[in-house]
C-alpha positions in Angstrom: -52.4 -26.9 -238.0 -53.6 -26.7 -234.4 -50.3 -25.2 -233.4 -50.8 -22.4 -235.9 -54.3 -21.7 -234.6 -52.9 -21.5 -231.0 -50.2 -19.1 -232.1 -52.8 -16.9 -233.8 -54.8 -16.9 -230.6 -51.8 -16.0 -228.5 -50.9 -13.1 -230.9 -54.5 -12.0 -230.7 -54.0 -11.2 -227.0 -51.6 -8.4 -227.9 -54.3 -5.8 -228.9 -56.4 -7.0 -225.9 -53.5 -6.2 -223.5 -53.0 -2.8 -225.1 -56.7 -2.1 -224.6 -56.5 -3.1 -221.0 -53.4 -1.0 -220.4 -55.1 2.1 -221.9 -58.3 1.6 -219.9 -56.5 1.0 -216.7 -54.2 4.0 -217.3 -57.0 6.5 -217.6 -59.3 5.0 -214.9 -56.6 4.9 -212.3 -56.0 8.6 -212.9 -59.6 9.5 -212.4 -59.4 8.4 -208.8 -59.0 11.3 -206.3 -55.7 11.8 -204.6 -52.3 12.9 -205.7 -49.6 10.1 -205.4 -46.9 12.6 -204.7 -48.8 14.2 -201.8 -49.6 10.7 -200.4 -46.0 9.6 -200.8 -44.7 12.8 -199.1 -47.1 12.6 -196.2 -49.6 15.0 -197.8 -46.8 17.5 -198.5 -46.7 18.8 -194.9 -42.9 19.1 -194.5 -41.9 19.2 -198.1 -41.4 22.4 -200.1 -43.4 23.2 -203.2 -40.2 23.0 -205.4 -39.4 19.4 -204.2 -43.0 18.3 -204.9 -42.8 19.8 -208.4 -39.5 18.1 -209.0 -41.0 14.7 -208.1 -43.9 15.3 -210.4 -41.5 16.1 -213.2 -39.5 12.9 -212.4 -42.7 10.8 -212.7 -44.0 12.7 -215.7 -47.1 13.7 -213.7 -47.0 17.3 -214.9 -47.3 16.1 -218.5 -50.6 15.9 -220.3 -52.3 12.5 -220.0 -51.7 11.5 -223.7 -47.9 12.1 -223.1 -48.0 10.1 -219.9 -49.8 7.3 -221.8 -47.1 7.4 -224.5 -44.3 7.0 -221.9 -46.1 4.1 -220.3 -46.9 2.2 -223.5 -43.4 2.8 -224.9 -41.8 1.3 -221.8 -44.4 -1.5 -221.5 -43.5 -2.7 -225.0 -39.9 -3.0 -223.9 -41.0 -5.1 -220.9 -40.6 -2.2 -218.4 -43.8 -1.6 -216.4 -42.4 1.4 -214.7 -41.0 2.3 -211.3 -43.0 2.1 -208.1 -43.6 5.6 -206.6 -43.7 4.3 -203.0 -41.5 1.2 -202.9 -38.8 2.8 -205.1 -38.2 -0.4 -207.2 -39.0 -1.6 -210.7 -42.6 -2.9 -210.9 -41.4 -6.0 -212.8 -39.2 -7.0 -209.9 -41.9 -6.4 -207.3 -44.4 -8.5 -209.3 -41.9 -11.3 -209.9 -41.3 -11.5 -206.1 -44.9 -11.6 -205.1 -46.4 -13.6 -208.0 -45.1 -17.0 -206.9 -47.0 -16.7 -203.6 -50.2 -15.7 -205.4 -49.9 -18.6 -207.9 -49.1 -21.1 -205.1 -52.2 -20.0 -203.3 -54.4 -20.1 -206.4 -53.1 -23.6 -207.3 -53.8 -24.8 -203.7 -57.3 -23.4 -203.9 -57.9 -24.9 -207.3 -56.8 -28.4 -206.2 -59.0 -28.2 -203.1 -62.0 -27.2 -205.1 -61.5 -29.9 -207.7 -60.8 -32.6 -205.2 -64.2 -31.9 -203.5 -66.3 -30.6 -206.4 -65.8 -33.4 -208.9 -66.8 -36.3 -206.7 -69.7 -34.3 -205.2 -71.0 -33.2 -208.6 -70.9 -36.7 -210.0 -72.4 -38.4 -207.0 -75.2 -35.8 -206.7 -76.1 -36.4 -210.3 -76.1 -40.2 -210.0 -78.1 -40.0 -206.7 -80.4 -37.3 -207.8 -83.0 -36.1 -205.3 -81.5 -38.3 -202.6 -80.6 -37.1 -199.1 -76.9 -36.9 -200.1 -77.8 -34.9 -203.2 -79.9 -32.4 -201.3 -77.3 -32.1 -198.5 -74.4 -31.6 -200.9 -76.2 -29.0 -203.0 -77.3 -27.1 -199.9 -73.6 -27.1 -198.8 -72.6 -25.8 -202.2 -75.2 -23.1 -202.1 -73.8 -22.1 -198.7 -70.3 -22.0 -200.1 -71.3 -19.7 -202.8 -73.2 -17.4 -200.4 -70.4 -17.0 -197.8 -68.1 -14.0 -198.2 -64.5 -14.9 -198.3 -63.4 -12.6 -195.5 -66.1 -14.0 -193.2 -65.2 -17.6 -193.9 -61.5 -16.9 -193.5 -62.1 -15.3 -190.1 -64.3 -18.2 -189.0 -61.6 -20.7 -190.0 -58.9 -18.7 -188.2 -61.0 -18.6 -185.0 -61.7 -22.4 -185.1 -58.4 -23.9 -186.4 -55.9 -21.3 -185.3 -57.2 -19.6 -182.2 -59.2 -22.3 -180.6 -57.6 -25.6 -181.7 -54.1 -24.3 -182.5 -53.9 -26.7 -185.5 -52.9 -24.4 -188.3 -51.0 -21.1 -188.6 -52.5 -18.0 -190.3 -49.5 -15.8 -191.1 -46.5 -16.0 -193.5 -46.0 -18.9 -196.0 -43.6 -21.0 -193.9 -42.4 -21.2 -190.3 -39.3 -19.3 -189.2 -37.7 -22.6 -188.1 -38.1 -24.3 -191.4 -34.7 -23.0 -192.8 -36.1 -23.2 -196.4 -33.6 -22.6 -199.2 -35.6 -20.6 -201.8 -35.0 -21.5 -205.4 -38.2 -20.9 -207.4 -40.3 -18.8 -205.0 -42.8 -21.6 -204.7 -42.3 -22.8 -201.2 -43.9 -26.2 -201.6 -41.8 -26.9 -204.7 -38.7 -25.6 -203.1 -39.2 -27.9 -200.1 -39.5 -30.9 -202.5 -36.4 -29.8 -204.5 -34.3 -29.4 -201.4 -35.6 -32.4 -199.6 -36.6 -30.3 -196.6 -39.4 -32.2 -195.0 -39.9 -29.7 -192.2 -40.4 -26.9 -194.6 -42.7 -29.0 -196.7 -45.0 -29.7 -193.8 -44.8 -26.1 -192.6 -45.6 -24.6 -196.0 -48.6 -27.0 -196.5 -49.9 -26.1 -193.1 -49.6 -22.4 -193.9 -51.3 -22.9 -197.3 -54.3 -24.9 -195.9 -56.6 -22.2 -194.5 -56.1 -19.7 -197.3 -56.6 -22.4 -199.9 -59.8 -23.6 -198.3 -61.1 -20.0 -197.9 -60.3 -19.1 -201.5 -61.4 -22.4 -203.0 -64.7 -23.0 -201.2 -66.8 -20.7 -203.5 -65.1 -22.2 -206.5 -65.8 -25.7 -205.4 -69.4 -24.9 -204.9 -69.8 -23.4 -208.4 -68.0 -26.3 -210.1 -70.0 -28.9 -208.2 -73.4 -27.3 -209.2 -72.4 -26.9 -212.8 -71.0 -30.5 -213.0 -74.2 -31.9 -211.5 -76.4 -30.1 -214.0 -74.2 -31.3 -216.9 -74.2 -34.8 -215.6 -77.9 -35.0 -215.2 -78.3 -33.9 -218.8 -75.7 -36.3 -220.1 -77.0 -39.3 -218.2 -80.3 -38.9 -220.1 -78.6 -39.0 -223.5 -79.1 -41.8 -226.0 -75.5 -42.9 -226.1 -75.5 -43.4 -222.3 -78.7 -45.5 -222.6 -77.1 -47.5 -225.5 -74.0 -48.2 -223.4 -76.1 -49.4 -220.5 -78.2 -51.6 -222.9 -75.0 -53.3 -224.1 -74.2 -54.4 -220.5 -71.4 -52.0 -219.7 -70.5 -51.6 -216.1 -72.3 -48.6 -214.4 -69.0 -47.1 -213.3 -67.7 -47.3 -216.8 -70.8 -45.7 -218.2 -70.6 -42.8 -215.7 -66.8 -42.2 -216.0 -66.2 -42.9 -219.7 -69.4 -41.9 -221.4 -71.2 -39.4 -219.1 -68.4 -37.6 -217.3 -66.2 -36.9 -220.3 -69.1 -35.1 -222.1 -70.3 -33.4 -219.0 -66.8 -31.9 -218.5 -67.1 -29.6 -221.4 -69.2 -26.9 -219.7 -67.4 -27.7 -216.4 -64.0 -26.9 -218.1 -65.4 -23.5 -219.1 -66.3 -22.7 -215.5 -62.9 -24.0 -214.2 -61.1 -21.8 -216.8 -63.0 -18.7 -215.6 -62.4 -19.6 -212.0 -58.6 -19.8 -212.6 -58.6 -16.2 -213.5 -60.7 -15.3 -210.5 -58.4 -17.3 -208.2 -55.4 -15.3 -209.4 -57.1 -11.9 -209.7 -59.7 -12.0 -207.0 -57.6 -13.1 -204.0 -56.8 -9.7 -202.7 -59.2 -10.0 -199.7 -58.0 -13.5 -198.8 -54.4 -12.4 -198.9 -55.1 -9.5 -196.7 -57.1 -11.6 -194.2 -54.3 -14.2 -193.9 -51.4 -11.7 -194.3 -50.3 -13.8 -197.3 -47.4 -12.0 -199.0 -48.8 -12.2 -202.5 -49.5 -9.9 -205.3 -53.1 -9.1 -204.3 -52.1 -7.8 -200.9 -49.4 -5.6 -202.5 -51.9 -4.2 -205.0 -54.4 -3.3 -202.2 -51.7 -1.2 -200.6 -50.7 0.3 -203.9 -54.3 1.4 -204.5 -54.4 3.3 -201.2 -51.0 4.8 -202.0 -52.0 5.8 -205.6 -49.0 3.9 -206.8 -50.0 4.1 -210.5 -47.2 2.1 -212.1 -47.6 -0.8 -209.7 -51.4 -0.9 -210.1 -51.1 -0.8 -213.9 -48.6 -3.6 -214.0 -50.6 -5.8 -211.7 -53.8 -5.3 -213.5 -52.1 -6.2 -216.8 -50.8 -9.4 -215.2 -54.4 -10.2 -214.1 -55.8 -9.5 -217.5 -53.2 -11.7 -219.2 -54.1 -14.5 -216.8 -57.8 -14.3 -217.8 -56.9 -14.3 -221.5 -54.5 -17.3 -221.1 -57.1 -19.2 -219.0 -59.7 -18.8 -221.7 -57.2 -19.9 -224.4 -56.4 -23.0 -222.3 -60.1 -23.8 -222.0 -60.5 -23.6 -225.8 -57.6 -26.0 -226.3 -59.0 -28.4 -223.8 -62.3 -28.4 -225.7 -60.6 -29.8 -228.7 -59.3 -32.8 -226.7 -62.6 -33.4 -224.9 -64.6 -33.2 -228.1 -62.5 -33.5 -231.4 -65.4 -32.0 -233.4 -64.8 -28.6 -231.7 -62.1 -26.5 -233.5 -60.2 -23.5 -232.3 
């Protein structure tokens, strides 16, 4: 029964994706600038006939409803179009860059969870203590700092001054990594290349911290609030009165119930990590999807922008579905 509900939710994403595709299609064409002029160097050395030929090739001379029909017809078949600037299918370009973006997002999520979960629990248990005030002040600082500023500070400290960590590329040139999946950490493990594993982890560290710091701050504050409410619940008081160990009360009774709102926040942050990392990828020259989309926006590369935004939208939808599924395991009374 649960499998049928999940399938229904997955099928329900189809009209959402169509809606996103239509909105993105029209809004991207409202931006000023002709993609053909930008692609041809503003048309300085190109004849009018050649420019018109390119516009016909990309269907840019057609009315917008006709252009939308071409786009939707190809998207249903799994074809997101052909990049105006890079001269390659959009699906290939996204497939090449997406592993780097996912690897960075996973690294940032792991960093945020490793720090946020203990801090949130300890702050709630030690409410109003010096540790609680210090950790919450740090979390507030993490939320307030812009990503590009934090990234530059980390680069200046750990790369420029201390020379501990690199800031460009995903792996060192001397690692001789054999790529199999596009995920460099995973490829290093699969091929048993220790040098590449160490190098890829070093390259991943600073971008992951920069991207994950605001997420860790949000999760820690939400978990602390949820834990404070849960620790005052009757079932927690009953467990303590029965003589259960304090660590068991906190982890088994309080934390599990406090994780329900926290999972919601984590699910939303997964979409943000994948879709909102454009600035971080640009700061660290990370060859991911976000950095490519930034360039595509300046180039008015409509097919590439549309395809990337659809991937981002699909990520948000799937993250919300995953959160709903996790709810049913954390609290069996909740149904899809």
